[in-house]
C-alpha positions in Angstrom: 0.0 -0.2 0.1 1.6 3.3 -0.7 2.1 6.2 2.0 -0.4 9.2 2.3 0.6 12.4 3.4 3.7 14.5 3.3 4.3 18.5 3.2 0.9 20.0 3.2 -0.5 22.6 0.7 -3.4 25.1 2.1 -5.6 26.5 0.0 -8.1 28.5 2.0 -10.9 29.0 -0.1 -14.2 27.1 -0.8 -15.5 26.3 -4.6 -12.0 25.7 -6.0 -13.1 24.5 -9.8 -11.6 22.0 -11.9 -10.6 24.7 -14.6 -8.5 26.3 -11.3 -7.0 22.9 -10.7 -6.1 22.3 -14.3 -6.9 24.8 -17.2 -9.2 23.5 -19.8 -6.7 24.4 -22.5 -4.5 21.5 -21.5 -7.3 18.8 -21.9 -5.6 18.0 -25.3 -2.5 16.7 -23.7 -1.5 13.3 -24.9 -0.5 11.8 -21.2 -1.4 12.5 -17.5 2.5 13.4 -17.2 2.0 16.5 -19.8 -0.3 18.1 -17.4 2.0 17.8 -14.4 3.5 21.4 -15.1 0.1 23.3 -15.2 -1.2 22.0 -11.6 -3.1 25.2 -10.3 -1.9 27.4 -12.7 -5.2 29.5 -12.9 -6.1 29.4 -9.1 -6.0 33.0 -7.4 -5.5 33.2 -4.1 -3.5 36.4 -2.3 0.2 35.2 -2.0 -0.4 31.7 -3.8 2.2 31.1 -6.6 1.8 27.3 -8.3 5.5 27.7 -9.4 6.5 27.5 -5.7 8.4 25.1 -3.9 5.3 25.0 -1.6 2.9 23.9 -4.4 5.7 21.6 -6.1 6.5 19.3 -3.0 3.1 19.5 -1.6 1.3 15.5 -1.2 -1.7 16.8 0.7 -4.0 19.6 -0.2 -5.9 21.3 2.4 -9.2 23.3 1.3 -12.7 24.4 2.3 -15.9 23.2 0.8 -17.1 22.2 -2.8 -13.3 21.3 -3.6 -13.4 20.2 -7.5 -16.6 21.8 -8.6 -17.5 22.8 -12.3 -16.8 20.6 -15.4 -16.4 16.7 -14.4 -13.3 15.6 -15.9 -10.7 13.0 -14.9 -7.9 15.7 -15.7 -8.4 17.3 -12.3 -7.5 14.2 -10.1 -4.9 13.1 -12.6 -2.7 16.5 -12.4 -2.7 15.9 -8.6 -1.6 12.4 -9.3 1.1 13.2 -11.5 2.4 16.0 -9.0 2.5 13.3 -5.9 -0.8 14.7 -4.4 -1.8 11.9 -2.4 -4.9 13.1 -0.4 -7.2 16.3 -0.4 -8.9 17.0 2.9 -12.0 19.5 2.2 -15.1 20.3 3.8 -16.8 18.8 1.0 -16.5 17.7 -2.7 -18.2 18.1 -5.7 -19.6 14.3 -6.1 -17.6 13.2 -9.6 -14.3 14.6 -8.6 -14.7 13.0 -5.5 -15.1 9.7 -6.8 -12.8 10.2 -9.7 -9.9 10.7 -6.7 -10.7 7.5 -5.3 -10.8 5.9 -8.8 -7.2 7.0 -9.3 -6.3 5.8 -5.8 -5.8 8.7 -3.9 -7.8 9.9 -0.8 -10.5 13.0 -0.6 -11.4 13.2 2.9 -14.2 15.2 4.3 -13.9 17.4 7.4 -16.3 19.0 9.3 -15.5 23.1 9.6 -14.1 22.5 13.2 -11.7 19.7 12.1 -10.7 22.0 8.6 -10.1 25.0 11.5 -7.8 22.9 13.5 -5.7 22.3 10.2 -5.9 25.5 9.1 -4.3 26.6 12.3 -1.4 25.2 11.4 -1.5 27.2 8.1 1.5 29.8 7.5 4.3 27.6 8.7 7.0 26.4 6.1 7.4 22.8 7.7 3.8 21.5 8.1 3.3 17.7 7.3 0.3 15.6 7.2 0.5 11.5 7.5 -2.5 9.6 7.0 -3.0 6.1 7.7 -6.0 5.1 5.5 -6.5 2.0 6.7 -7.0 2.8 10.4 -8.7 6.1 9.2 -6.7 8.4 11.4 -3.8 11.1 10.8 -1.3 13.6 12.6 -0.6 17.0 11.5 2.8 18.6 12.6 4.2 22.0 12.1 5.7 25.3 13.8 6.6 22.9 16.7 3.2 21.5 17.2 1.2 18.3 16.5 -2.5 17.0 16.6 -4.1 13.9 16.1 -7.4 13.6 14.2 -9.4 10.8 12.7 -11.7 10.7 9.8 -14.2 8.8 8.0 -13.9 6.6 4.6 -16.5 4.6 3.3 -15.9 0.7 3.0 -15.5 0.9 -0.9 -13.5 3.9 -1.1 -11.2 2.8 1.3 -10.8 -0.7 -0.9 -10.2 1.7 -3.7 -7.6 3.5 -2.4 -5.8 0.3 -0.8 -6.0 -1.4 -4.3 -4.3 1.6 -5.9 -7.6 2.7 -7.7 -10.6 1.4 -10.0 -8.4 -0.7 -12.4 -6.2 -2.3 -9.9 -9.3 -3.2 -7.8 -11.2 -4.6 -10.9 -8.5 -6.5 -11.7 -8.2 -8.1 -8.4 -11.9 -8.5 -8.1 -12.6 -9.3 -11.7 
């Protein structure tokens, strides 16, 4: 099973859409790898630079509600996958985006507003790391000299998809 977690990228906004995750002009790229340099290229947030080391090194994204809204395209999770993002933690997800994350073997984890506030209290520190144990549905966030532990829920089928590495590997093992 792959490791979930690593350096965190905090995107403190709701309604981050698939066009901001991967602009539509890149949807004609031939391979997933060709999408890699364009991750979050059109996302406009104060102080955010999609070419920064913080963005390039991130393995977990923390955001607010309705993450992945907009067009239903697999390219949005694919650009995360090729950039090493293993999980997105948000208040809620657009249904198709959420399922595409699990289908690609990545975790889409929903948190309550209180849990998100706890995570966002770590934002602003350069050393924030979030480690996730998908199997036990527990995690820990470290940074700024602090550490907090938390739990989360994943439906059994979603957990099985993530454990298998995504839908294709899950289906290969089952059928």
